[in-house]
C-alpha positions in Angstrom: 18.2 -18.1 4.9 15.7 -20.1 6.9 14.9 -20.1 10.6 13.1 -23.4 10.2 12.0 -25.8 7.5 8.6 -27.5 7.2 9.1 -31.1 6.0 5.4 -31.8 5.4 3.6 -30.0 2.6 0.7 -27.9 3.9 -2.4 -28.2 1.7 -3.0 -24.5 1.1 -5.2 -25.1 -2.0 -7.6 -27.4 -0.1 -9.5 -24.4 1.3 -8.8 -22.0 -1.5 -12.4 -21.9 -2.7 -13.8 -20.9 0.7 -11.1 -18.3 1.3 -11.6 -16.7 -2.1 -15.3 -16.5 -1.6 -14.6 -14.6 1.6 -12.1 -12.4 -0.3 -14.8 -11.7 -2.9 -17.3 -10.7 -0.2 -14.7 -8.5 1.4 -13.7 -7.0 -1.9 -17.4 -6.2 -2.8 -17.9 -4.6 0.7 -14.8 -2.5 0.3 -16.0 -1.2 -3.1 -19.4 -0.5 -1.6 -17.9 1.6 1.2 -15.7 3.4 -1.2 -18.6 4.2 -3.5 -21.1 5.2 -0.8 -18.9 6.8 2.0 -16.0 8.0 0.0 -12.7 9.2 1.5 -11.9 11.6 4.2 -9.5 13.6 2.1 -6.7 15.6 3.7 -6.2 19.3 2.8 -3.6 18.2 0.2 -6.6 17.1 -1.9 -9.4 19.4 -0.7 -7.5 22.7 -0.3 -6.7 24.7 2.8 -4.3 27.1 4.4 -0.5 26.4 4.7 1.5 28.3 7.3 5.2 28.4 7.9 6.3 29.6 11.3 9.8 30.0 12.8 10.9 29.6 16.5 14.1 30.9 18.0 14.5 27.6 19.8 13.6 24.1 19.0 9.9 23.9 18.3 7.8 21.7 20.5 5.5 20.0 18.0 3.1 18.4 20.5 2.5 21.8 22.2 1.9 23.4 18.8 -0.6 20.6 17.9 -2.4 21.1 21.2 -2.6 24.9 20.6 -4.1 24.4 17.1 -6.5 21.8 18.5 -7.9 24.3 21.0 -9.1 26.4 18.0 -11.5 23.7 17.0 -9.6 22.2 14.2 -9.7 18.4 13.8 -8.1 17.7 10.4 -4.8 19.6 10.5 -1.1 18.8 10.2 1.9 20.1 12.1 5.3 19.0 11.1 8.9 20.1 10.9 9.9 22.0 7.8 13.6 22.1 7.0 15.0 22.5 10.5 13.8 21.8 14.0 13.1 25.5 14.4 10.7 25.7 11.4 7.2 24.3 11.4 4.6 23.8 8.7 1.0 23.9 9.7 -1.8 22.8 7.3 -5.3 23.9 8.1 -8.5 22.7 6.4 -11.0 25.2 5.0 -13.6 26.7 7.4 -16.8 28.1 6.0 -16.9 31.9 6.2 -13.2 32.2 7.2 -10.4 33.4 5.0 -6.8 32.2 5.0 -5.7 35.5 6.5 -8.2 35.1 9.4 -7.2 31.5 10.0 -3.5 32.4 10.1 -4.1 35.4 12.4 -6.0 33.2 14.9 -3.4 30.5 14.9 -0.5 32.9 15.2 -2.2 34.6 18.1 -2.6 31.3 19.9 1.0 30.3 19.2 2.3 33.7 20.5 0.3 33.3 23.7 2.1 29.9 24.1 5.6 31.1 23.0 6.1 34.8 22.1 9.2 34.3 20.0 7.3 32.6 17.2 7.5 34.3 13.8 5.2 33.9 10.8 7.3 33.3 7.6 4.6 32.4 5.0 0.9 32.0 4.5 -0.5 30.3 1.4 -3.9 29.2 0.3 -3.9 25.8 -1.5 -7.0 25.8 -3.7 -9.2 22.8 -4.7 -7.7 23.0 -8.2 -4.4 21.8 -6.8 -6.2 19.1 -5.0 -7.9 17.9 -8.2 -4.5 17.8 -9.9 -3.1 15.7 -7.1 -6.0 13.3 -7.3 -5.5 12.9 -11.1 -1.7 12.4 -10.7 -2.2 9.9 -8.0 -4.7 7.9 -10.0 -2.4 8.0 -13.0 0.5 6.8 -10.9 -1.6 3.9 -9.6 -2.6 3.0 -13.2 1.0 3.1 -14.4 2.1 0.7 -11.6 -0.7 -1.8 -12.3 0.1 -1.8 -16.1 3.9 -2.1 -15.3 3.3 -5.1 -13.0 1.1 -6.9 -15.5 3.7 -6.4 -18.3 6.5 -7.6 -15.9 4.7 -10.7 -14.8 3.6 -11.5 -18.3 7.1 -11.3 -19.7 8.8 -13.1 -16.8 6.3 -15.9 -16.2 3.1 -16.4 -18.2 -0.2 -14.6 -18.9 -2.2 -16.6 -16.4 0.2 -15.7 -13.6 0.2 -12.1 -14.8 -3.6 -11.8 -14.7 -3.9 -13.6 -11.3 -1.0 -11.5 -9.9 -2.6 -8.2 -10.9 -6.0 -9.3 -9.6 -4.4 -10.2 -6.2 -2.6 -6.9 -6.1 -5.7 -4.9 -6.9 -7.5 -6.9 -4.2 -4.9 -5.6 -1.6 -5.3 -2.0 -2.8 -9.1 -2.0 -2.7 -9.1 -3.6 0.7 -6.8 -0.9 2.1 -9.0 1.8 0.5 -12.1 0.1 1.9 -10.7 0.3 5.4 -10.0 4.0 4.9 -13.5 4.6 3.5 -15.3 2.6 6.2 -13.5 4.1 9.2 -13.2 7.5 7.5 -9.5 7.7 8.3 -7.7 10.7 6.7 -6.5 9.9 3.2 -3.4 12.0 2.5 -0.5 11.9 0.0 1.5 9.8 2.4 -1.3 7.2 2.5 -1.3 7.2 -1.3 2.4 6.6 -1.2 1.8 3.7 1.2 -0.7 2.2 -1.2 1.7 2.3 -4.0 4.4 0.8 -1.8 2.0 -2.1 -1.0 1.6 -2.7 -4.7 5.3 -3.3 -5.1 5.6 -5.2 -1.9 2.7 -7.5 -2.7 3.9 -8.2 -6.2 7.4 -9.2 -4.8 5.7 -11.8 -2.6 3.8 -13.1 -5.7 6.9 -13.3 -7.8 8.7 -15.3 -5.1 5.9 -17.9 -5.0 5.6 -18.0 -8.8 9.3 -18.5 -9.2 9.3 -21.4 -6.7 6.3 -22.9 -8.6 8.2 -22.7 -11.9 11.3 -24.2 -10.2 9.3 -27.1 -8.7 7.6 -27.8 -12.0 11.1 -28.7 -13.3 11.9 -30.9 -10.2 8.6 -32.5 -9.3 7.5 -33.9 -12.7 5.2 -36.6 -11.2 3.2 -34.3 -8.9 -0.1 -32.6 -9.8 -0.3 -28.8 -10.3 -2.1 -28.5 -6.9 0.5 -30.5 -5.1 3.3 -28.4 -6.8 1.7 -25.1 -5.7 1.2 -26.4 -2.1 4.8 -27.5 -1.8 6.1 -24.3 -3.3 4.1 -22.1 -0.9 5.3 -24.4 2.0 8.9 -24.0 1.0 8.7 -20.2 1.1 7.0 -19.9 4.5 10.3 -19.3 6.4 11.3 -16.6 4.0 7.9 -15.0 4.3 8.1 -14.9 8.1 11.6 -13.4 8.0 10.8 -10.7 5.4 7.4 -9.7 6.5 8.2 -9.9 10.2 11.2 -7.6 9.9 9.2 -5.2 7.7 6.3 -5.2 10.1 8.5 -4.4 13.1 9.8 -1.3 11.2 6.3 -0.2 10.3 5.1 -0.7 13.9 7.9 1.6 15.1 6.6 4.3 12.7 3.0 3.6 13.8 3.8 4.0 17.5 6.6 6.5 17.5 6.3 8.4 14.1 3.6 10.7 15.3 0.4 11.8 13.5 2.3 12.5 10.3 3.3 8.8 9.8 0.3 7.3 11.6 -2.0 6.5 8.7 0.9 5.8 6.4 2.1 3.0 8.7 -1.5 1.8 9.1 -1.9 1.5 5.3 1.4 -0.5 5.2 0.3 -2.8 8.0 -3.0 -3.6 6.3 -1.2 -4.1 3.0 1.5 -6.4 4.4 -0.9 -8.8 5.9 -3.3 -8.8 3.0 -0.4 -9.0 0.7 0.7 -12.3 2.2 -2.9 -13.6 2.1 -3.5 -12.6 -1.5 -0.2 -14.0 -2.8 -0.9 -17.4 -1.3 -4.6 -17.8 -1.6 -5.7 -15.4 -4.3 -2.9 -15.3 -6.9 -1.9 -19.0 -6.7 -5.5 -20.2 -6.6 -6.6 -18.1 -9.6 -3.6 -19.3 -11.6 -4.5 -22.9 -10.7 -8.2 -22.3 -11.7 -7.2 -20.7 -15.0 -5.5 -23.9 -15.9 -1.8 -23.1 -15.4 0.3 -26.2 -16.1 3.9 -27.3 -16.3 4.1 -26.7 -20.1 3.2 -23.0 -19.6 6.3 -22.3 -17.5 8.8 -24.6 -19.0 10.3 -24.1 -22.4 10.1 -27.3 -24.6 13.2 -28.4 -26.3 12.6 -28.6 -30.0 14.0 -31.7 -31.6 15.7 -31.6 -35.1 13.5 -32.8 -37.9 15.0 -36.2 -39.1 13.8 -35.6 -42.6 15.8 -32.4 -42.8 18.9 -34.3 -41.9 18.2 -36.9 -44.7 17.7 -34.2 -47.2 
């Protein structure tokens, strides 16, 4: 499906060197901010108090958030739990204050707002749970990277596999760099968004690589650079349709999904745009500089040995 078709090949690889130098500087800056500033981890990683409260009528989430905010909390989560009458509140640790004291203060404020609120459960999530989540999250990220490299290596060729993984890691590090620089809250939903971007980005790379392999068969007299440029040009319409529709969905979560989905949608937005950029200018350019050629992607037909026939 195409909304339009570009009949003139766009020379994407002409400025690949300059753009990749910019990418390298951006990548180094992201690593620097991650190493020096770190992440503003949510209570899912650092530990905190989890409360479950029940309302006789439908709970007003925004009013509950405002009530908790008046207690001086900045990093907290309020969301529906099970039904529209049940609410889960996650509170960060406060020095010199126990979970019981936190829950009593919050419940008192909620009762002043709406007397029918009922406390169902209070639980302390310790740092040990947070460390386990960090470990599991990093292992999930590593497993995805290894799986992507194996998939690309089997389906295409090792040069494409290496360039594709580097491009995907480029996207992940850039997202993490944004969160480290602006100190946006890094939660499990954000981690899920980062993993989703990995799969989303590799899909874009596969589309371009597949078209390059197809054009290697058709355009036998063109150079590698010209084949890559024409392949990317031919996929522009598909890219606009796919990423445009996805971005509209993500923007709806960003503007209307509330605080729970805010940073998840933000991570996806950064990943979508950098995923397009890296698939075109990073993955394709790296494969070209590593010397990918027509023979790497096309199986040669072995001719029968004449001497064998004579014998």
